[in-house]
A tleap script that builds the chain and sets N, CA, C and O, in Angstrom:
source leaprc.protein.ff14SB
mol = sequence {
  NMET MET PRO ILE ILE PHE ILE ASN TYR ILE
  PRO LEU TYR TYR ALA SER VAL SER ASN THR
  PRO VAL PRO PRO LEU ILE ILE GLY LYS PHE
  VAL LEU ILE GLN SER GLU ALA ALA LEU PHE
  LEU VAL PHE SER PRO LYS ASP PHE THR LYS
  TYR HIE ALA ASN LEU VAL GLU ARG PHE CYS
  LEU ASP LYS GLY LEU GLU GLY SER TYR ASP
  ARG GLU ARG LYS ARG TYR ASP ILE HIE ASP
  LYS ALA TRP THR ILE ALA GLY GLY GLY LYS
  PHE ALA ILE ASP LYS SER ARG LYS THR ILE
  ARG LEU PHE ASP ASP SER MET VAL TYR GLY
  LYS PHE ASP ASP THR GLY LEU ARG GLU ILE
  MET ASN THR LEU PRO GLU PHE ALA GLU PHE
  THR ILE GLN ILE CGLU
}
set mol.1.N position { 118.934 133.536 91.411 }
set mol.1.CA position { 118.423 134.870 91.122 }
set mol.1.C position { 118.424 135.706 92.408 }
set mol.1.O position { 118.101 135.214 93.489 }
set mol.2.N position { 118.784 136.945 92.266 }
set mol.2.CA position { 118.852 137.862 93.402 }
set mol.2.C position { 117.442 138.155 93.933 }
set mol.2.O position { 116.524 138.371 93.142 }
set mol.3.N position { 117.260 138.166 95.249 }
set mol.3.CA position { 115.935 138.486 95.802 }
set mol.3.C position { 115.506 139.915 95.434 }
set mol.3.O position { 116.317 140.839 95.372 }
set mol.4.N position { 114.207 140.051 95.196 }
set mol.4.CA position { 113.617 141.352 94.882 }
set mol.4.C position { 112.797 141.789 96.089 }
set mol.4.O position { 111.959 141.038 96.588 }
set mol.5.N position { 113.046 142.998 96.550 }
set mol.5.CA position { 112.300 143.525 97.689 }
set mol.5.C position { 111.561 144.773 97.233 }
set mol.5.O position { 112.166 145.740 96.771 }
set mol.6.N position { 110.245 144.734 97.372 }
set mol.6.CA position { 109.404 145.866 96.975 }
set mol.6.C position { 109.165 146.749 98.192 }
set mol.6.O position { 108.683 146.283 99.224 }
set mol.7.N position { 109.503 148.019 98.063 }
set mol.7.CA position { 109.248 148.997 99.121 }
set mol.7.C position { 108.242 149.985 98.554 }
set mol.7.O position { 108.476 150.626 97.529 }
set mol.8.N position { 107.125 150.090 99.244 }
set mol.8.CA position { 105.999 150.863 98.740 }
set mol.8.C position { 105.624 151.952 99.748 }
set mol.8.O position { 105.100 151.655 100.822 }
set mol.9.N position { 105.891 153.202 99.402 }
set mol.9.CA position { 105.555 154.319 100.284 }
set mol.9.C position { 104.138 154.863 100.045 }
set mol.9.O position { 103.751 155.861 100.652 }
set mol.10.N position { 103.377 154.223 99.177 }
set mol.10.CA position { 102.014 154.683 98.887 }
set mol.10.C position { 101.132 154.607 100.139 }
set mol.10.O position { 100.518 155.614 100.492 }
set mol.11.N position { 101.039 153.455 100.832 }
set mol.11.CA position { 100.190 153.397 102.036 }
set mol.11.C position { 100.633 154.393 103.118 }
set mol.11.O position { 99.796 155.033 103.754 }
set mol.12.N position { 101.939 154.521 103.321 }
set mol.12.CA position { 102.448 155.461 104.323 }
set mol.12.C position { 102.004 156.884 104.013 }
set mol.12.O position { 101.536 157.597 104.899 }
set mol.13.N position { 102.150 157.296 102.763 }
set mol.13.CA position { 101.791 158.660 102.393 }
set mol.13.C position { 100.300 158.929 102.632 }
set mol.13.O position { 99.940 159.919 103.270 }
set mol.14.N position { 99.443 158.050 102.120 }
set mol.14.CA position { 98.003 158.321 102.221 }
set mol.14.C position { 97.476 158.163 103.639 }
set mol.14.O position { 96.587 158.910 104.048 }
set mol.15.N position { 98.000 157.212 104.395 }
set mol.15.CA position { 97.511 156.983 105.758 }
set mol.15.C position { 98.073 157.996 106.761 }
set mol.15.O position { 97.353 158.457 107.646 }
set mol.16.N position { 99.356 158.339 106.623 }
set mol.16.CA position { 100.010 159.146 107.654 }
set mol.16.C position { 100.291 160.592 107.285 }
set mol.16.O position { 100.366 161.449 108.166 }
set mol.17.N position { 100.447 160.880 105.999 }
set mol.17.CA position { 100.812 162.238 105.595 }
set mol.17.C position { 99.594 163.012 105.103 }
set mol.17.O position { 99.273 164.074 105.636 }
set mol.18.N position { 98.918 162.481 104.088 }
set mol.18.CA position { 97.779 163.221 103.530 }
set mol.18.C position { 96.467 162.914 104.242 }
set mol.18.O position { 95.503 163.671 104.131 }
set mol.19.N position { 96.431 161.798 104.976 }
set mol.19.CA position { 95.204 161.374 105.673 }
set mol.19.C position { 93.991 161.341 104.751 }
set mol.19.O position { 92.904 161.801 105.101 }
set mol.20.N position { 94.209 160.787 103.568 }
set mol.20.CA position { 93.129 160.633 102.589 }
set mol.20.C position { 93.138 159.192 102.095 }
set mol.20.O position { 94.154 158.506 102.207 }
set mol.21.N position { 92.024 158.727 101.554 }
set mol.21.CA position { 92.007 157.369 101.014 }
set mol.21.C position { 92.959 157.260 99.809 }
set mol.21.O position { 93.210 158.243 99.112 }
set mol.22.N position { 93.468 156.075 99.586 }
set mol.22.CA position { 94.307 155.837 98.412 }
set mol.22.C position { 93.409 155.945 97.179 }
set mol.22.O position { 92.411 155.233 97.074 }
set mol.23.N position { 93.763 156.835 96.244 }
set mol.23.CA position { 92.914 157.001 95.059 }
set mol.23.C position { 93.037 155.805 94.109 }
set mol.23.O position { 93.986 155.027 94.211 }
set mol.24.N position { 92.084 155.658 93.190 }
set mol.24.CA position { 92.153 154.536 92.250 }
set mol.24.C position { 93.293 154.684 91.232 }
set mol.24.O position { 93.761 153.688 90.680 }
set mol.25.N position { 93.743 155.929 90.983 }
set mol.25.CA position { 94.867 156.167 90.081 }
set mol.25.C position { 95.972 156.862 90.867 }
set mol.25.O position { 95.770 157.946 91.414 }
set mol.26.N position { 97.132 156.233 90.919 }
set mol.26.CA position { 98.266 156.768 91.673 }
set mol.26.C position { 99.418 156.997 90.703 }
set mol.26.O position { 99.817 156.094 89.968 }
set mol.27.N position { 99.941 158.207 90.712 }
set mol.27.CA position { 101.094 158.564 89.892 }
set mol.27.C position { 102.271 158.804 90.836 }
set mol.27.O position { 102.113 159.410 91.895 }
set mol.28.N position { 103.432 158.332 90.449 }
set mol.28.CA position { 104.583 158.539 91.317 }
set mol.28.C position { 105.892 158.269 90.622 }
set mol.28.O position { 105.972 158.158 89.398 }
set mol.29.N position { 106.913 158.167 91.444 }
set mol.29.CA position { 108.266 157.908 90.971 }
set mol.29.C position { 108.755 156.601 91.579 }
set mol.29.O position { 108.291 156.165 92.633 }
set mol.30.N position { 109.714 155.987 90.876 }
set mol.30.CA position { 110.325 154.786 91.432 }
set mol.30.C position { 111.815 154.793 91.131 }
set mol.30.O position { 112.275 155.432 90.184 }
set mol.31.N position { 112.556 154.069 91.955 }
set mol.31.CA position { 113.980 153.837 91.721 }
set mol.31.C position { 114.278 152.362 91.950 }
set mol.31.O position { 113.578 151.669 92.687 }
set mol.32.N position { 115.325 151.914 91.303 }
set mol.32.CA position { 115.876 150.583 91.543 }
set mol.32.C position { 117.180 150.787 92.292 }
set mol.32.O position { 118.071 151.492 91.817 }
set mol.33.N position { 117.295 150.174 93.457 }
set mol.33.CA position { 118.489 150.294 94.285 }
set mol.33.C position { 119.009 148.884 94.546 }
set mol.33.O position { 118.269 148.003 94.984 }
set mol.34.N position { 120.288 148.692 94.269 }
set mol.34.CA position { 120.849 147.348 94.375 }
set mol.34.C position { 121.924 147.295 95.450 }
set mol.34.O position { 122.782 148.173 95.553 }
set mol.35.N position { 121.848 146.244 96.239 }
set mol.35.CA position { 122.907 145.949 97.206 }
set mol.35.C position { 123.562 144.659 96.736 }
set mol.35.O position { 123.193 144.111 95.697 }
set mol.36.N position { 124.528 144.178 97.496 }
set mol.36.CA position { 125.153 142.908 97.132 }
set mol.36.C position { 124.186 141.746 97.312 }
set mol.36.O position { 124.356 140.692 96.699 }
set mol.37.N position { 123.166 141.938 98.157 }
set mol.37.CA position { 122.275 140.829 98.498 }
set mol.37.C position { 120.909 140.873 97.825 }
set mol.37.O position { 120.263 139.833 97.695 }
set mol.38.N position { 120.445 142.059 97.388 }
set mol.38.CA position { 119.073 142.158 96.870 }
set mol.38.C position { 118.914 143.363 95.954 }
set mol.38.O position { 119.730 144.285 95.951 }
set mol.39.N position { 117.836 143.323 95.178 }
set mol.39.CA position { 117.427 144.456 94.351 }
set mol.39.C position { 116.157 145.018 94.976 }
set mol.39.O position { 115.194 144.288 95.209 }
set mol.40.N position { 116.162 146.315 95.243 }
set mol.40.CA position { 115.012 146.991 95.839 }
set mol.40.C position { 114.290 147.791 94.772 }
set mol.40.O position { 114.897 148.605 94.076 }
set mol.41.N position { 113.002 147.559 94.648 }
set mol.41.CA position { 112.130 148.339 93.781 }
set mol.41.C position { 111.335 149.238 94.714 }
set mol.41.O position { 110.534 148.753 95.513 }
set mol.42.N position { 111.553 150.561 94.616 }
set mol.42.CA position { 111.017 151.499 95.595 }
set mol.42.C position { 110.038 152.440 94.905 }
set mol.42.O position { 110.416 153.184 93.999 }
set mol.43.N position { 108.767 152.406 95.339 }
set mol.43.CA position { 107.700 153.242 94.778 }
set mol.43.C position { 107.291 154.316 95.780 }
set mol.43.O position { 107.265 154.074 96.987 }
set mol.44.N position { 106.970 155.507 95.269 }
set mol.44.CA position { 106.480 156.587 96.123 }
set mol.44.C position { 105.559 157.496 95.316 }
set mol.44.O position { 105.848 157.796 94.158 }
set mol.45.N position { 104.447 157.941 95.919 }
set mol.45.CA position { 103.580 158.891 95.220 }
set mol.45.C position { 104.327 160.201 94.972 }
set mol.45.O position { 105.183 160.596 95.764 }
set mol.46.N position { 103.994 160.870 93.864 }
set mol.46.CA position { 104.707 162.110 93.517 }
set mol.46.C position { 104.530 163.191 94.576 }
set mol.46.O position { 105.399 164.049 94.724 }
set mol.47.N position { 103.426 163.168 95.313 }
set mol.47.CA position { 103.217 164.185 96.345 }
set mol.47.C position { 104.062 163.936 97.593 }
set mol.47.O position { 104.231 164.839 98.412 }
set mol.48.N position { 104.591 162.734 97.747 }
set mol.48.CA position { 105.409 162.396 98.910 }
set mol.48.C position { 106.893 162.666 98.643 }
set mol.48.O position { 107.595 163.226 99.485 }
set mol.49.N position { 107.350 162.264 97.471 }
set mol.49.CA position { 108.745 162.505 97.091 }
set mol.49.C position { 108.736 163.143 95.706 }
set mol.49.O position { 108.551 162.469 94.692 }
set mol.50.N position { 108.937 164.441 95.689 }
set mol.50.CA position { 108.833 165.203 94.443 }
set mol.50.C position { 109.896 164.792 93.424 }
set mol.50.O position { 109.639 164.746 92.221 }
set mol.51.N position { 111.099 164.494 93.932 }
set mol.51.CA position { 112.217 164.134 93.048 }
set mol.51.C position { 112.725 162.744 93.389 }
set mol.51.O position { 112.517 162.248 94.496 }
set mol.52.N position { 113.398 162.118 92.420 }
set mol.52.CA position { 113.985 160.803 92.661 }
set mol.52.C position { 114.984 160.863 93.816 }
set mol.52.O position { 115.086 159.914 94.592 }
set mol.53.N position { 115.720 161.968 93.937 }
set mol.53.CA position { 116.694 162.112 95.032 }
set mol.53.C position { 115.994 162.052 96.392 }
set mol.53.O position { 116.534 161.479 97.339 }
set mol.54.N position { 114.793 162.639 96.497 }
set mol.54.CA position { 114.039 162.571 97.757 }
set mol.54.C position { 113.648 161.132 98.083 }
set mol.54.O position { 113.627 160.733 99.247 }
set mol.55.N position { 113.345 160.370 97.058 }
set mol.55.CA position { 112.974 158.968 97.231 }
set mol.55.C position { 114.181 158.151 97.717 }
set mol.55.O position { 114.045 157.311 98.607 }
set mol.56.N position { 115.342 158.396 97.141 }
set mol.56.CA position { 116.560 157.697 97.589 }
set mol.56.C position { 116.885 158.097 99.028 }
set mol.56.O position { 117.265 157.249 99.836 }
set mol.57.N position { 116.739 159.377 99.349 }
set mol.57.CA position { 116.988 159.835 100.719 }
set mol.57.C position { 116.053 159.128 101.708 }
set mol.57.O position { 116.508 158.665 102.754 }
set mol.58.N position { 114.766 159.037 101.397 }
set mol.58.CA position { 113.786 158.360 102.255 }
set mol.58.C position { 114.181 156.902 102.460 }
set mol.58.O position { 114.142 156.400 103.583 }
set mol.59.N position { 114.558 156.229 101.393 }
set mol.59.CA position { 114.995 154.831 101.468 }
set mol.59.C position { 116.188 154.706 102.421 }
set mol.59.O position { 116.211 153.822 103.279 }
set mol.60.N position { 117.172 155.587 102.270 }
set mol.60.CA position { 118.370 155.544 103.116 }
set mol.60.C position { 118.023 155.781 104.580 }
set mol.60.O position { 118.549 155.098 105.460 }
set mol.61.N position { 117.151 156.732 104.846 }
set mol.61.CA position { 116.728 156.992 106.222 }
set mol.61.C position { 116.078 155.749 106.822 }
set mol.61.O position { 116.356 155.388 107.966 }
set mol.62.N position { 115.218 155.101 106.052 }
set mol.62.CA position { 114.520 153.905 106.544 }
set mol.62.C position { 115.464 152.727 106.756 }
set mol.62.O position { 115.250 151.918 107.659 }
set mol.63.N position { 116.502 152.625 105.936 }
set mol.63.CA position { 117.429 151.490 106.000 }
set mol.63.C position { 118.659 151.776 106.853 }
set mol.63.O position { 119.501 150.897 107.038 }
set mol.64.N position { 118.772 152.998 107.374 }
set mol.64.CA position { 119.937 153.348 108.184 }
set mol.64.C position { 121.214 153.483 107.374 }
set mol.64.O position { 122.307 153.238 107.884 }
set mol.65.N position { 121.077 153.873 106.110 }
set mol.65.CA position { 122.242 154.042 105.237 }
set mol.65.C position { 122.684 155.500 105.227 }
set mol.65.O position { 121.855 156.409 105.195 }
set mol.66.N position { 123.981 155.712 105.256 }
set mol.66.CA position { 124.532 157.070 105.178 }
set mol.66.C position { 124.485 157.545 103.733 }
set mol.66.O position { 124.756 156.787 102.802 }
set mol.67.N position { 124.138 158.805 103.567 }
set mol.67.CA position { 124.109 159.383 102.234 }
set mol.67.C position { 124.105 160.891 102.325 }
set mol.67.O position { 124.013 161.458 103.414 }
set mol.68.N position { 124.206 161.542 101.174 }
set mol.68.CA position { 124.162 163.003 101.172 }
set mol.68.C position { 123.793 163.518 99.790 }
set mol.68.O position { 123.939 162.832 98.778 }
set mol.69.N position { 123.302 164.768 99.789 }
set mol.69.CA position { 122.978 165.452 98.541 }
set mol.69.C position { 124.243 166.049 97.931 }
set mol.69.O position { 125.208 166.347 98.634 }
set mol.70.N position { 124.220 166.215 96.617 }
set mol.70.CA position { 125.299 166.944 95.963 }
set mol.70.C position { 125.110 168.442 96.230 }
set mol.70.O position { 124.143 168.840 96.880 }
set mol.71.N position { 126.015 169.256 95.736 }
set mol.71.CA position { 125.983 170.697 96.028 }
set mol.71.C position { 124.689 171.366 95.571 }
set mol.71.O position { 124.190 172.269 96.242 }
set mol.72.N position { 124.143 170.933 94.438 }
set mol.72.CA position { 122.903 171.525 93.902 }
set mol.72.C position { 121.643 170.918 94.516 }
set mol.72.O position { 120.531 171.350 94.213 }
set mol.73.N position { 121.819 169.917 95.380 }
set mol.73.CA position { 120.704 169.189 96.009 }
set mol.73.C position { 119.796 168.517 94.967 }
set mol.73.O position { 118.586 168.409 95.163 }
set mol.74.N position { 120.391 168.076 93.876 }
set mol.74.CA position { 119.622 167.386 92.838 }
set mol.74.C position { 119.799 165.873 92.909 }
set mol.74.O position { 118.966 165.121 92.403 }
set mol.75.N position { 120.879 165.432 93.536 }
set mol.75.CA position { 121.199 164.016 93.589 }
set mol.75.C position { 121.523 163.639 95.030 }
set mol.75.O position { 122.240 164.353 95.730 }
set mol.76.N position { 120.981 162.507 95.453 }
set mol.76.CA position { 121.298 161.981 96.777 }
set mol.76.C position { 122.068 160.691 96.560 }
set mol.76.O position { 121.560 159.755 95.942 }
set mol.77.N position { 123.289 160.641 97.065 }
set mol.77.CA position { 124.142 159.475 96.868 }
set mol.77.C position { 124.284 158.686 98.154 }
set mol.77.O position { 124.359 159.249 99.247 }
set mol.78.N position { 124.318 157.362 98.001 }
set mol.78.CA position { 124.556 156.464 99.131 }
set mol.78.C position { 126.071 156.355 99.301 }
set mol.78.O position { 126.787 156.087 98.336 }
set mol.79.N position { 126.556 156.560 100.513 }
set mol.79.CA position { 127.999 156.546 100.756 }
set mol.79.C position { 128.605 155.156 100.662 }
set mol.79.O position { 129.745 155.013 100.220 }
set mol.80.N position { 127.871 154.135 101.067 }
set mol.80.CA position { 128.367 152.757 101.027 }
set mol.80.C position { 128.421 152.282 99.571 }
set mol.80.O position { 127.389 152.173 98.910 }
set mol.81.N position { 129.617 152.006 99.086 }
set mol.81.CA position { 129.805 151.625 97.670 }
set mol.81.C position { 129.218 150.252 97.347 }
set mol.81.O position { 129.166 149.872 96.177 }
set mol.82.N position { 128.779 149.504 98.351 }
set mol.82.CA position { 128.119 148.222 98.102 }
set mol.82.C position { 126.694 148.424 97.582 }
set mol.82.O position { 126.050 147.471 97.143 }
set mol.83.N position { 126.204 149.669 97.632 }
set mol.83.CA position { 124.859 150.003 97.168 }
set mol.83.C position { 124.956 150.867 95.917 }
set mol.83.O position { 125.770 151.787 95.849 }
set mol.84.N position { 124.118 150.563 94.926 }
set mol.84.CA position { 124.073 151.393 93.723 }
set mol.84.C position { 122.630 151.723 93.381 }
set mol.84.O position { 121.714 150.941 93.636 }
set mol.85.N position { 122.453 152.893 92.803 }
set mol.85.CA position { 121.135 153.312 92.332 }
set mol.85.C position { 121.111 153.001 90.840 }
set mol.85.O position { 121.830 153.612 90.049 }
set mol.86.N position { 120.279 152.052 90.478 }
set mol.86.CA position { 120.285 151.505 89.122 }
set mol.86.C position { 119.194 152.123 88.251 }
set mol.86.O position { 118.536 151.424 87.480 }
set mol.87.N position { 119.009 153.424 88.376 }
set mol.87.CA position { 118.051 154.125 87.530 }
set mol.87.C position { 116.688 154.274 88.176 }
set mol.87.O position { 116.417 153.758 89.260 }
set mol.88.N position { 115.850 154.994 87.469 }
set mol.88.CA position { 114.508 155.247 87.982 }
set mol.88.C position { 113.584 155.680 86.865 }
set mol.88.O position { 113.966 155.733 85.696 }
set mol.89.N position { 112.377 155.982 87.246 }
set mol.89.CA position { 111.372 156.413 86.280 }
set mol.89.C position { 110.114 156.821 87.006 }
set mol.89.O position { 110.132 157.137 88.196 }
set mol.90.N position { 109.026 156.808 86.272 }
set mol.90.CA position { 107.724 157.156 86.828 }
set mol.90.C position { 106.805 155.949 86.699 }
set mol.90.O position { 107.027 155.057 85.881 }
set mol.91.N position { 105.768 155.948 87.530 }
set mol.91.CA position { 104.779 154.874 87.439 }
set mol.91.C position { 103.380 155.461 87.488 }
set mol.91.O position { 103.164 156.559 88.001 }
set mol.92.N position { 102.442 154.713 86.949 }
set mol.92.CA position { 101.012 155.010 87.067 }
set mol.92.C position { 100.339 153.689 87.398 }
set mol.92.O position { 100.410 152.731 86.628 }
set mol.93.N position { 99.683 153.649 88.556 }
set mol.93.CA position { 98.941 152.460 88.969 }
set mol.93.C position { 97.465 152.787 88.864 }
set mol.93.O position { 96.974 153.700 89.529 }
set mol.94.N position { 96.762 152.046 88.032 }
set mol.94.CA position { 95.321 152.208 87.885 }
set mol.94.C position { 94.675 150.969 88.506 }
set mol.94.O position { 94.608 149.906 87.890 }
set mol.95.N position { 94.201 151.138 89.743 }
set mol.95.CA position { 93.658 149.984 90.474 }
set mol.95.C position { 92.376 149.457 89.840 }
set mol.95.O position { 92.113 148.256 89.890 }
set mol.96.N position { 91.579 150.337 89.247 }
set mol.96.CA position { 90.315 149.875 88.660 }
set mol.96.C position { 90.554 149.066 87.375 }
set mol.96.O position { 89.808 148.129 87.090 }
set mol.97.N position { 91.578 149.420 86.607 }
set mol.97.CA position { 91.897 148.690 85.376 }
set mol.97.C position { 92.948 147.602 85.615 }
set mol.97.O position { 93.256 146.818 84.717 }
set mol.98.N position { 93.502 147.561 86.854 }
set mol.98.CA position { 94.528 146.576 87.222 }
set mol.98.C position { 95.750 146.666 86.295 }
set mol.98.O position { 96.251 145.656 85.800 }
set mol.99.N position { 96.214 147.910 86.078 }
set mol.99.CA position { 97.398 148.103 85.256 }
set mol.99.C position { 98.436 148.930 86.010 }
set mol.99.O position { 98.108 149.789 86.828 }
set mol.100.N position { 99.680 148.643 85.708 }
set mol.100.CA position { 100.808 149.437 86.203 }
set mol.100.C position { 101.630 149.801 84.986 }
set mol.100.O position { 102.030 148.938 84.204 }
set mol.101.N position { 101.872 151.072 84.838 }
set mol.101.CA position { 102.672 151.568 83.724 }
set mol.101.C position { 103.973 152.138 84.268 }
set mol.101.O position { 103.951 153.009 85.139 }
set mol.102.N position { 105.104 151.657 83.765 }
set mol.102.CA position { 106.414 152.203 84.110 }
set mol.102.C position { 106.929 152.938 82.879 }
set mol.102.O position { 106.913 152.397 81.774 }
set mol.103.N position { 107.385 154.174 83.074 }
set mol.103.CA position { 107.788 154.973 81.924 }
set mol.103.C position { 108.775 156.052 82.354 }
set mol.103.O position { 109.053 156.230 83.540 }
set mol.104.N position { 109.292 156.761 81.369 }
set mol.104.CA position { 110.175 157.907 81.572 }
set mol.104.C position { 111.489 157.463 82.226 }
set mol.104.O position { 111.831 156.281 82.195 }
set mol.105.N position { 112.207 158.392 82.803 }
set mol.105.CA position { 113.473 158.074 83.454 }
set mol.105.C position { 113.732 159.093 84.554 }
set mol.105.O position { 112.941 160.011 84.770 }
set mol.106.N position { 114.832 158.918 85.230 }
set mol.106.CA position { 115.253 159.858 86.262 }
set mol.106.C position { 116.324 160.760 85.660 }
set mol.106.O position { 117.278 160.278 85.050 }
set mol.107.N position { 116.162 162.060 85.833 }
set mol.107.CA position { 117.142 162.993 85.279 }
set mol.107.C position { 118.507 162.837 85.951 }
set mol.107.O position { 119.530 163.097 85.319 }
set mol.108.N position { 118.545 162.421 87.209 }
set mol.108.CA position { 119.839 162.294 87.896 }
set mol.108.C position { 120.375 160.862 87.950 }
set mol.108.O position { 121.591 160.671 87.996 }
set mol.109.N position { 119.513 159.867 87.946 }
set mol.109.CA position { 119.978 158.476 88.056 }
set mol.109.C position { 119.881 157.707 86.745 }
set mol.109.O position { 120.358 156.575 86.656 }
set mol.110.N position { 119.277 158.296 85.740 }
set mol.110.CA position { 119.174 157.657 84.435 }
set mol.110.C position { 117.963 156.754 84.289 }
set mol.110.O position { 117.147 156.609 85.199 }
set mol.111.N position { 117.880 156.160 83.127 }
set mol.111.CA position { 116.779 155.273 82.770 }
set mol.111.C position { 116.932 153.943 83.501 }
set mol.111.O position { 118.035 153.412 83.633 }
set mol.112.N position { 115.820 153.423 83.967 }
set mol.112.CA position { 115.830 152.102 84.596 }
set mol.112.C position { 116.068 151.032 83.534 }
set mol.112.O position { 115.663 151.186 82.382 }
set mol.113.N position { 116.716 149.969 83.927 }
set mol.113.CA position { 116.951 148.836 83.038 }
set mol.113.C position { 115.704 147.959 83.092 }
set mol.113.O position { 115.374 147.395 84.135 }
set mol.114.N position { 115.021 147.853 81.966 }
set mol.114.CA position { 113.778 147.075 81.973 }
set mol.114.C position { 114.001 145.596 81.685 }
set mol.114.O position { 113.032 144.842 81.598 }
set mol.115.N position { 115.237 145.165 81.535 }
set mol.115.CA position { 115.529 143.755 81.284 }
set mol.115.C position { 115.019 142.910 82.448 }
set mol.115.O position { 115.506 143.022 83.573 }
set mol.116.N position { 114.048 142.078 82.167 }
set mol.116.CA position { 113.498 141.185 83.187 }
set mol.116.C position { 112.613 141.861 84.226 }
set mol.116.O position { 112.128 141.201 85.145 }
set mol.117.N position { 112.395 143.171 84.093 }
set mol.117.CA position { 111.635 143.890 85.118 }
set mol.117.C position { 110.173 143.423 85.193 }
set mol.117.O position { 109.622 143.278 86.284 }
set mol.118.N position { 109.562 143.195 84.056 }
set mol.118.CA position { 108.169 142.713 84.050 }
set mol.118.C position { 108.076 141.369 84.777 }
set mol.118.O position { 107.172 141.151 85.584 }
set mol.119.N position { 109.011 140.480 84.483 }
set mol.119.CA position { 109.028 139.158 85.126 }
set mol.119.C position { 109.257 139.290 86.632 }
set mol.119.O position { 108.632 138.593 87.431 }
set mol.120.N position { 110.160 140.191 87.004 }
set mol.120.CA position { 110.423 140.437 88.422 }
set mol.120.C position { 109.151 140.917 89.113 }
set mol.120.O position { 108.780 140.411 90.172 }
set mol.121.N position { 108.490 141.895 88.507 }
set mol.121.CA position { 107.280 142.451 89.123 }
set mol.121.C position { 106.156 141.426 89.185 }
set mol.121.O position { 105.354 141.442 90.119 }
set mol.122.N position { 106.089 140.543 88.207 }
set mol.122.CA position { 105.058 139.498 88.214 }
set mol.122.C position { 105.226 138.524 89.373 }
set mol.122.O position { 104.265 137.854 89.750 }
set mol.123.N position { 106.426 138.429 89.948 }
set mol.123.CA position { 106.650 137.530 91.083 }
set mol.123.C position { 106.225 138.167 92.409 }
set mol.123.O position { 106.120 137.478 93.423 }
set mol.124.N position { 105.983 139.475 92.402 }
set mol.124.CA position { 105.618 140.171 93.636 }
set mol.124.C position { 104.123 140.021 93.901 }
set mol.124.O position { 103.315 140.275 93.007 }
set mol.125.N position { 103.737 139.611 95.116 }
set mol.125.CA position { 102.314 139.417 95.416 }
set mol.125.C position { 101.483 140.685 95.210 }
set mol.125.O position { 100.310 140.600 94.849 }
set mol.126.N position { 102.077 141.856 95.435 }
set mol.126.CA position { 101.345 143.124 95.288 }
set mol.126.C position { 100.877 143.358 93.853 }
set mol.126.O position { 99.905 144.078 93.624 }
set mol.127.N position { 101.566 142.751 92.892 }
set mol.127.CA position { 101.251 142.982 91.486 }
set mol.127.C position { 100.696 141.750 90.778 }
set mol.127.O position { 100.603 141.724 89.551 }
set mol.128.N position { 100.329 140.733 91.550 }
set mol.128.CA position { 99.911 139.451 90.973 }
set mol.128.C position { 98.761 139.588 89.971 }
set mol.128.O position { 98.741 138.885 88.960 }
set mol.129.N position { 97.821 140.467 90.232 }
set mol.129.CA position { 96.649 140.569 89.372 }
set mol.129.C position { 96.737 141.745 88.391 }
set mol.129.O position { 95.748 142.082 87.741 }
set mol.130.N position { 97.903 142.362 88.283 }
set mol.130.CA position { 98.055 143.544 87.443 }
set mol.130.C position { 98.729 143.225 86.125 }
set mol.130.O position { 99.578 142.337 86.046 }
set mol.131.N position { 98.346 143.957 85.090 }
set mol.131.CA position { 99.052 143.935 83.825 }
set mol.131.C position { 100.127 144.999 83.891 }
set mol.131.O position { 99.842 146.151 84.219 }
set mol.132.N position { 101.351 144.631 83.586 }
set mol.132.CA position { 102.486 145.557 83.704 }
set mol.132.C position { 102.894 146.012 82.319 }
set mol.132.O position { 103.217 145.200 81.451 }
set mol.133.N position { 102.876 147.328 82.123 }
set mol.133.CA position { 103.272 147.932 80.855 }
set mol.133.C position { 104.563 148.707 81.082 }
set mol.133.O position { 104.645 149.540 81.984 }
set mol.134.N position { 105.566 148.429 80.260 }
set mol.134.CA position { 106.842 149.134 80.375 }
set mol.134.C position { 107.112 149.861 79.061 }
set mol.134.O position { 107.119 149.269 77.982 }
set mol.135.N position { 107.333 151.159 79.197 }
set mol.135.CA position { 107.567 151.984 77.995 }
set mol.135.C position { 108.976 152.514 77.985 }
set mol.135.O position { 109.361 153.226 77.058 }
savepdb mol mol.pdb
quit
């Protein structure tokens, strides 16, 4: 099975950008990005990355990957063809109820493939005590 790497921009946003405590309910966007070696599940609060393209751009900057926006600046593409953006959606993390809800889709990258996603997330230590709901 391909390794799953969870990248979470929630702590970065609240600690370094907004300088506020992490709230008990966090709403945001996520994308699935695949390389030849791993699948990356990337979460970001909606106030940090307004669009899925901004989230992909942030990921590329952090990983040193070349990429660019399309003419309308709605889509950010990774130039290296060994990397693919495998869809996205929105999330809601309710820390008090210990639930994570994945729903909706990305207008530019399409709907995330939920096949095995719950099982994948259950293997991540960050989500060990959470109930995962996929819509």
